[in-house]
C-alpha angles and dihedrals in degrees: 000000000000111000121193131183128208134186127212135187133178137173134187136181117248118232134185120256103015127111116271113222121182127167090351091302125114109228122198107238136134090243132051134186116270119223148122091269124029085296096232097171094190095056091043092054090049091050091051092048092051094045091047093050090054092043090239099134123248142304093267091057094053100033106024120194087224090067113089089209088076097047107126093353119157111254086221087071090049091053092049091051090047090053089051090052095051092043090052086061091052099259131131128194114262096181144321125219119188141177125197118203118205138125099221148052102037104235101189092104090055098048097090090052091046091052090050093048094047092047091050092049090052094038092234136121118277086234090075095051120083123184120182132172136205139172120225092229092258091302126132128355094317092049090051088050092242094122150355131233136190136195126201137184120195130194114200130180 
C-alpha cells in the first residue's frame, strides 16, 4: 500500500461582526475570520494537507481567491471537492490530525461537532479525524486576538 503524508497551514485575520466558521461549524463569537470564502481556517488547512499528500498543489491553485465563483463559498464545499480530487487519483484518507491556534473563544465544546462534520464531509469515520486546540499564551497575532491559524497533517493511501 502506498502511503503519503501532506501538511497544511492556514491563517486569517479576525474581524468584528462577521460569522465565525471553524471545522464546518458556526461558532457564536463577536469576531469571525475574514477571507474570500467563509475563511474556515481548519477546513482550509485540511484541504492543503490532502492536496499536498497527493502532490496536487494547494488550495489557492484549485480554488483561487481571484475567482468570483469562490466569493463567500462554504469551505465545506471546498473540502468535498478536495476529497473528490484525491479520490480521482486513487487515494483514500488514512487519517487527519489538526491543531487550531487562537486565544478566544475556547473551542473545546465544539470539537466533537467539528470532528463529526469533517468526517461527514470526507465520508470517513470520526475515528480518523483529530481536532486539537491551543492558545499561544497571549503571544503573537493569535494571542492578541488579531487572527486565527490552523495546522493539519493528512495521511492518504
